[in-house]
N, C-alpha and C positions, 0 to 999 in steps of 0.2 A: 696838162697831159691830153692829147688829142682826143681820145675816146671818152674821156669823162666829162666832156662838155662843161656844163655850167657850174661845177663845184669848186673849181679853183685849185690853188695849191693845198698840199696836204701835210699834216703834222708828222713828226718824226716817231718811229715806232721801235719795236724790240729787235735784238740781235745785232749782229755785225752790219756795218754799213752796207756791205754788198748784199745783205738779205733783203734790201728795198723793204724794210718793215715799216710801212707807212699806215697812217690812220686817217682815212678820208671818209667822205660821204658821197653817196651817189646822186644821180639826177632824178628828181621827182618833178619833171616837167610835164608839159601837156600832152606829150606824145607817148603815152604808155603802150606796152604791149599786151598782147593776149586778147581774148574774146569777152571776158567777163566786164560788165559795166562797173563793177566795184561796189555796187549798192549793197551787197550782202544778200540779195534776192537769189534763191536757189541754194544758198548755203545753209547748212544746219546750224541750230543754235541760236539763231537771232532771238533777242528778247521779245516777247509778245506784249501788246499794250496792257493786257489784263493783269500782267505781273508787275508792271511798273509802279513805282511809288508816286504819290501824289506830289506835284511840284509846286513850289512857291517862287514865282518869277523873281529874278534879280535884275535890276537895271532895266534895260530895254527888252528884257526877256529872252536874251541869247543864251543865258545860263539860268539855272534854277537851283533852289535848295530843295532836296528830296530826302533828307535824312541821312542816316548812316549808310555807308557804301555797302552794297550787297556783296556776298560770297567773299568775305574776309576770314582769315584764319583766327583760331581762338586767341584770346589775350595772351601774349607770351610771358614766360616766366623764367627766372633766373636758372641757370644750370645748377644742378645739385652736385654735391661732392662725389667724385668719382664717375660722373656721368660722361658719356661720349657726346660731343657737340654734334647737332645735326649738320648734314651736308647741304648748305644753302646753294642754289643756283638761280642766277638772275639772267634772263634773256631779255634784252633791250633793244629798241628799234629807233634809230635816228630819222628825223623828219616826219614819220608816221602820217604820210598822205597816201590816199588811194587814187591812183591815176588810170584805172581801168584794167590793171593787170591782174586783179583779184588777189594780190598777196596779203593784203590787210586782212580780209575775211578768211583767207586760207589759214593764217596763223591764229586767228581768233578761233576758228573751228577747231584746230589742233589743241590749242590750250584748253578749250572747254571739254574736249575728249578725255584729257588726262587731269582735270581739276587743277590746272596750273594757272598762276597769275604772271604777268609780264609787266614791263614799263614801256610806255610809248612816249618817246620825246617829240612832242608836236611842234613843227615849225609854224610860228604865228602866221607867216605869210600864206599858208595852205588854206586859211580861212578868209583871206582878203582878195576880192576879185581884182584882176589886173586893171580894170577900168577905174579902180580907186587906189592905185599904187602910189599915188603921190601923197597918200595918208602916212606913208612910211618915210621917216626921216633918219636914215641909218647914220651913226657916227662916222665922220671922216669920208662920207661917200655922198653922191648926189642923191637928192630926194627922189625916192621911187626905185632906186638902184637895188639890184639883187643878183648875186652869183648863183642863185637857183632861180628856175623859172616859175612864174606865177601859174597857177593852175586854172584850167578852164572852169566855167561856172559849174558844169556837170560834175567835174572832179572835186570841186570844193563841196558840193552837195554830198557826193559819195564819202568824202573825208568826214564830214559832219556825221553821217550815218554811221560810219564804223567808229569814230571816236565815242559817240553816245553809246553804241553797243559795248565797246570795251569797257567803259567805267561801270555799266550796269553788270558786266560779267565778272567784276571784281579787279580789273587791271588798273594800273596807275597811269595818269596823264601828267607827264613832266614837260620840260620845254627844251627844244633845240634852237631856240632863240628865232631869228629872222632871216636876213639876207645872206648868211653863210659866206662872209668875206674872209678869205684864207691867205691872200697875197696882195702885194702893193701897198700903197699908202694907207688904204682903209682897212687893212687886215684887223681882225679882232685880236690878234696877237698884241696890238699896241693900244688897245682901248684902255681908258682909264676907268676907275671904279665909278665915276659919274657917269661916264658913257655907257658902261654896262647897266647901270640903273635905267638910263633912258631906253636902252634896247629891251630890257626885261619889261618895263612899264608898256612899251608898244606891243610886245609879244602878247601881254596879258590882255591888252585892249582888243586886239584883234579876235581873240577868243570870246572876250565878254560883250562885244559889240558886233558880231558878225551879222546880226539881224539889221541894224542900222546900216552897216557898210553895204549889204547885199540887197536891202529891200524886200527880202523874202519873208513872208508871213505864213506860209504853208507848211514849214518844216518845224518839228518839235524842238524845244530848248535842249541844250546840253544839260544833263541832269546833276550838275555839280557846281559848287561855288568855287571858282578858279583861284580866287585869292587864298582859299584854305586848301584846296587841292595841291596847289603848286609848291613843292617842298625841295625840288632839285631838278637838275638838268644836266646836259651834256653840250659843251661848246662846239662850235663848228670846227672840224679837223683837229680837235683836241688842243686848241690854242687859247692862251689868254687867261688860264686859270688863276694865276697869281694875282691879277687885278680884279677878277671877278669875285674871289672868295670874300674880301671885306663887304662888298655889296650883298653877297648871298647871306652872309652872316647878319647884316643889319636887317634884312628882310625876313629873318626867322627860318631860312632854308636849313633843312636838316643834313643834307648831303649834297656832293657834286661828283659827277662821273666823268670828269673832263681830263683826267690825267692820263698820259700815254706811258707805256713802258713799265707798268707796275709788275709786281711779282706775286706769286701765289702764296701770300702770307695774310695773317689776319690785319684788318685795316686799322688806321689811325685817323685822328682828326687833324685837320689843318686849319688854323685860324677859327677853331671852334666849330667846324663843318666837317662831317665825315668824308673822307677821301676815298672813293671806289674807282680806282684806276682800271683801264683795260690791262689785261695781265699777259705776260709772256707765257706761252705754252709750247710744249714739244712740237716740231714740225717734221713730220715723218719723212725719212730719207735725207735730212740735213742735220748738220751739227749746230746750227743756230735755232733760236726759237722765234716764234711769230706772235704778234699780238692777237688777242682773242676777238678778232673782228673780221667780218666777211671781206671787207676791202683789202684788209692786210694779207689775207690768203691770195687774193687776186694779184695785189702788187708784187708778191713773190713768185707768182705763177706766169702771168701774162704781162707783167711790168706796167705797161701804159695802154693795154688794149682791153676793152670790155667785150670784143667780139673776135677773140683769137680763133685759130683754126680748130674745127669741131673734133678733130681726132685727139686732142689733148683732154677733152672734157671728161671721159671716164676716170682717167687717172687723177686729174685735179679734183674731181668731186670726192673721190675716196680719200685723197690726201687732206682735204679740208675737213671732212667729217672726222677722220681719225685724229686730227690735230685738237679738235674740240674734245672728242672723247678721252684722248690721252691726257688732256689738261684736267677734265673731271676726274678721271681715275686717279690720277697723281694726288689730287687734294683729298679725294675720298678715302684713299688708302693710307694716307699719312696724317697731315696736320689739320684736316678738315676746314681749310680756309675757304671762305666763300668763293665761288667761281662766277665771274662776270663775263657775259658774252655780248657783243654789240653787233647789230645787223642794219641792213637797208632793205627797203621793199624794191629790189631791183632784179632784173633778168640778165645781170652780167654773165657773159661767156655761157649763154644758153640756159641760164637759171640754175647753174650747178651749185652756187652758193646757198640758195634757198633750199634745194634738195639736201645739201650737206648739213645745214642747220637743223632741218626737220629729222634727218637721220640721227644726229647727235641727241636732239630732243627726245626722241622716242627711245633711245638707248637709256638715257637717264631717268625718263619717266616710268619705263618699265621696272627698273629697280625699286622705284618708289611703290609701284603697284605690288611688288613682291614682299612689301613690308619693311623695306629698308628705310631708315630715316633720312630720306632725301626730300628736300622742300624746294619746290618750283615757285618762286615768290617774286614779287616786285622789289624794286629798291627801297620803296617806302615800308612795305612789310618787314623786309630784313632790318631796317633801321629801327623799326618798333621792337624787333628782338634784341638787337645789340644795345639798345638804350637801357634795357632793363637788366643787363648782366652786370655783375660786381666788377669794379675796376680791376681788383686784384686778379680775378679769373681772366679777363681780357689780357692783362699784362703777362700773365702765365702762358696763355695761347700764343702771344706774340714772340715768345722765346723759340717757337718752332719755326725752323727755316723751311724753305720750298722743299717739299718731298720728304720731310722729316717727321717721322712718327714718334709719338711720346715714348721715351725709353721706359720699359716696364708696362706699358699699356695705359690706357686712359684712367682706370680706376685708381691707379697710384699717382698718375700725373696730375689729376685735379682733386685728389683726396685731401691734400694739405691745402691750407689757406695762406698763400704767400702775403707778406706784408705789403700793404699798398704803398706805392712810392709815386714820385713825380712821373715815372714812365706809365704808371697805370692808368693815367688819364688818356693816354693815347694821342695827345695833342702834339703834333709835329710843327716845326718852325715853318 
């Protein structure tokens, strides 16, 4: 698609074929927009040195052990009989690089304002200088090849700054892998479990060895042990999950967020790993639904253009925001299934999708501030919660379809203790 440049072909999404429900990723190359340098300077909420934990360097000092992650929710507990489930909402970001457009710190500031956590799926290549690109050996592709651009040195530094800040402020750092190959012979759709292992090992190495690869000694270490921090990811263009899952399970990953076309129901495990798909949500003005990701809004509005005529922007911005809000409201008022939203740090179509997700975020966060049991968390934090729930309770929750409220209300719906069965594990084939 012409205007999407280095991201390649895109995965299939929700709705009828004519809906163009695609699930892609944007371009985080070296030519970012906007006046911010992305360093986080001038933005509120950056962690101060005095408040940071003492670090124990790991390896070459690119990462460090600093103890338990700050700003985490209380230890989760199982639902009690008759209790209404919380409404979980997970905002996630693919790529998670800062290219000078100020979007990474913008959403860190927003999350801090409302006491929310998010998941940032970091592309490993965003910490590898282009001068060292031949260190990357992608499966079925030429050494150093990538369908996303390598970042400039300044943007690698800005990404390090914002990833560091994100973790210290309670957010999760997952992975979006590396080269983002979505089409052709080398597409991730065809990678074997062994090739996924190679890709993951390399993604981790670029995070764990950025100091060696860059030669920079004047920047602080990332404040986490990435071997322990990394427990899930999202594949490029939502492709290749079937062959990824055996590898994810062998690595001890707890979840995967790569599946397209999910429904707003309570999740199950696949191959022993929690499956958190992007979900089909109402698309205002249409009879079909759209996947809960910014690119899918764009694909259904401007098809193959990220710079469509500006007169469309106000209506499209409102439509995208209302799609997210409608998806949230449908779950919140019915089965309380967790709501998953995917995003990219991109100024597509004048930045309307960033404005739309901020509008939806504030709508949801304000309910939380009014005392509603709405929880804006990371995928890891949600996994902590669902892992302590009783299998029979989860099985009961899975009997509720999209938009289906429990008959008789929550007190009676979860008052009984259904007999645990094979379906209670939630493990799908």
